[in-house]
N, C-alpha and C positions, 0 to 999 in steps of 0.2 A: 068683388076683386077690384083693386085699385087700377085705374088706367094709367099708363105711363105718361109722364109729363116731361116735356123737353126741358133740359137743364141748360141754363146760361151762366156764364161767369164774367166777372169784370172787377174793377177796382175803382175806388173813389178817394180822392185826396182830401183828407180831413186836417183840421188844425194841428193834430198831433202825429200825423203820418198817414201813409196810404193804406187803405183797408181793402182787402180782397173779399169778394163775396160770391156765393152761388145763389141762383134764383130760379124759381120754377112756378108755373101756374099764373092764373089771373084772378082778379077779384080784390077785395079789401086786403091791404098789405098786412103781413104777419112776419115779424123778425124773430129769429131763433138765436139765442145767445148761449154759447157752448160752455162746458165745464173745463177745468184745468186737469191735465195738460193737453186737451184735445183741440179740435178745430171744427170748421163747418163740415168736414168729412163725417163727423159723428152723426149727422142728421140725414145721411143719404137714404136711410130706410124710411124715416118719418116724413121727409119732405114730399114725396109723391102722394102720400095719403092726405096731407094738408093742402097740397096744391090743387086738389079737386075743387076747393072752395076759396082758396086764398092765393094771392101773389106772395109766395113765401121767399124770404130773403134770409140766408144764413151766412153771416160774416165770419171771417177769422178775426177775432179780436187782436188788437195790436200785441205783437210779441209772439204770436202763434200762427201756425199754418203759413200762408203765403203773404201775410200782412207785414208791414214795416215793424221794426223793433219797438219795444216799449220806450216811451220817453222817460227821462230821469225823473225821480220823485213821483212816480206814478201813483194814482189813487183811483178808486172806483169812480169818482166824479170825473177824473180825466178821461177814462175810457168811455164813460157815458157821454161826454162831450163829443168824442169821435163818432159814437153811434148816432148822436143827433145830427152831426154833419153828414153821415152816411145816408140817413133818411132824407135829409134835405137834398142831397146830391142825386138821389134816385127818385125824387118827387114821391116819396112813400110815407108821408105823414098826413094825418095821424095813422099810426100803426098799432095793431095788437102786438104785445111783446111777451115772449116766452123765454125764461131764463132758467138754466139748470146749474145748480151748485155755484161756482164762481159767477156764472151767468145770471143767477138770481140776484146777486148783489149789484152787478152792473145794471140789470133791468130795474131794480129798485131805485138806484141813483138816477137813471134815465127818466123814470116815471115821475119822480119827485122834482128833479131839477129842470126838466124839459116837458112838463105835463101837456103842453099844447100839441106835442108830437105823438102822444100815446092815447089810444082809445080805451084799452084795458090791458091788464098785466096778469100773467100767470107765473107765480113764484114756485118753482119746482126744485125739490131736492130730497135726498135721504135725510132721515131724522137729524143726524149730526149737523147738517148744513143749515137748519132753521131753528136751532135752539135759541131762545130769546136772550138768556143770560149770556153776556158777551164772553166772560171768562170761561164758562162751561163750554160754549160753542168753540172757542179757540182751542181748548184742551182736547175736545172731541175731534176736531179737524186735524190737529197735530198728531193725535194718536193714529188716525187713519192714514195720514201721509207717511208716518213712520213704519207702517206695516209693510213688510217686503212684498213686492209685486211678483207673485210666483206662478201666475197663469202661464201655461205653455202654449195656449192656443191664441196668443195675441195676434191680431190681424195685421196685415201690411199697412193699412191705414193708421192703426194705432202706433205702429213702429215709426211711421213718418211723422205723426203728430208729436210723439215724444222727442224725436230727434230735432224737429224744427222748433219746439217750444222749450227745450232743455234750458236755454240761457235765461228764460223769462220766469221760470217756475218760482224761484226764491222771491223775486220782486212782486209777483202777483199774489203770492200768499201773504207777503207783508202788507200789501194793500187790503187784502181780505181781513186780516187781523186788525187793521187800523180803521175798519169801516164800522160805523155805529148802526147796525142793522135795525135794532129796536126803535131808535129815534126816527130813522128814515121811514120805517113802516108806519109809524104813527102819523106821519105827514102825508101818506098816500091819499089822494082824493079820487083816483080812478078806481073803477070796479076791479077787484083783485081776487084771483083764485089762488089759494095756498094748496099746492098739490104735494103731499108728503109721500115719499117712497119708503115705506116702512119694511124693515127686515127684522127677523127674530134676533139677529146679531146685535141690534141696537135697541132691543126691548128695555134694557136697563135705563135708557134715557127717558122713557115714557113717550107717548105720542104727543106731538107738538102742534099739529095743524090747527086744531080748534083754538088754542091759546094765541097762536100767531094771527089767525083770522079775526079774532076778537079785538085785537089791537088796531086793526085797519077799519076805518069808517065804513067802507063798502067791501068788506072782506067776506069771502066764502071759503070753506074748507072741504077738501077731498083727500082721502087716504087710500093709497094702493097697498094693501097688505101683501106680504110675501114677495116684496120687490128687492132690488139690490142696485148696485152701480151700473148694471148692464140693462136697465129698463128700456133704453132706446132700442137695443137690439132684440130683447126678449119679449117686449110687450108694446110694440109700436102701434098696433091697431087700437088697443085700449087707451094709450096716450093720445092718439089722434082723435078718438071719439070724445075724450074729456076736453081736449083743447077746443075742438070745433063746437061742442055744445056750449062752452062758455063764450067763445068769441061771437057766435051767432046771436047770443043774447045781448052782447055789449058793444059790438063793433060800431064804428061810424060816428062816435061822439067823443071829442076830447074836452067837452065842457064838464067840469067837475060837478056842476049842479044837477046834471042829468042822471 
């Protein structure tokens, strides 16, 4: 059973706006980058599990949660710059990086453009989020976004996230569609785990993790079968185990040659 870890909050002024964050635990830093339209609140179950071995930092990316609005003309590189500034402001570099869905694009940009601040990277997402062909991936994302959100058990945290991020959703998806994921992944020099959340609803895409990992010089692949968009809530122990296994093997070095 996980022991409770005291949660702290704060904010850091970055070149593109003030970024709010939650933090727990001690040890090598690990930053968690959330999906759209969520915030650091989405990691409240996972954080205590990871905080047993890491100093875990979960920011609200710009435009979401309690962080400042998105800057005009935002791109994944822009948000990655704010995350690099956050790590510097918290003296938390080099850090392991975990990114889910939109967060995996931000994490990829951070790892490539600010490699000295990253020891290893975990790129996590449902199958649609990691399709290598750009046009196919954008079509898949647009199809999912267009699907009516019909759950009646939406939590209060999710309601707050959606309300706070509503004004930023269009722009952040525009940045997502404009991001060249395949080219960026081919430039990764840090150890990278591709963690695919596979669901039967996306079987028609075929599994993607192995092909994505093969593109990355130090890539590894892991697939969670029978998963969905609620993996953080439904499978936190399995996610934590996979994350910790990878970070324990690769933490502590931002030198690409290692």
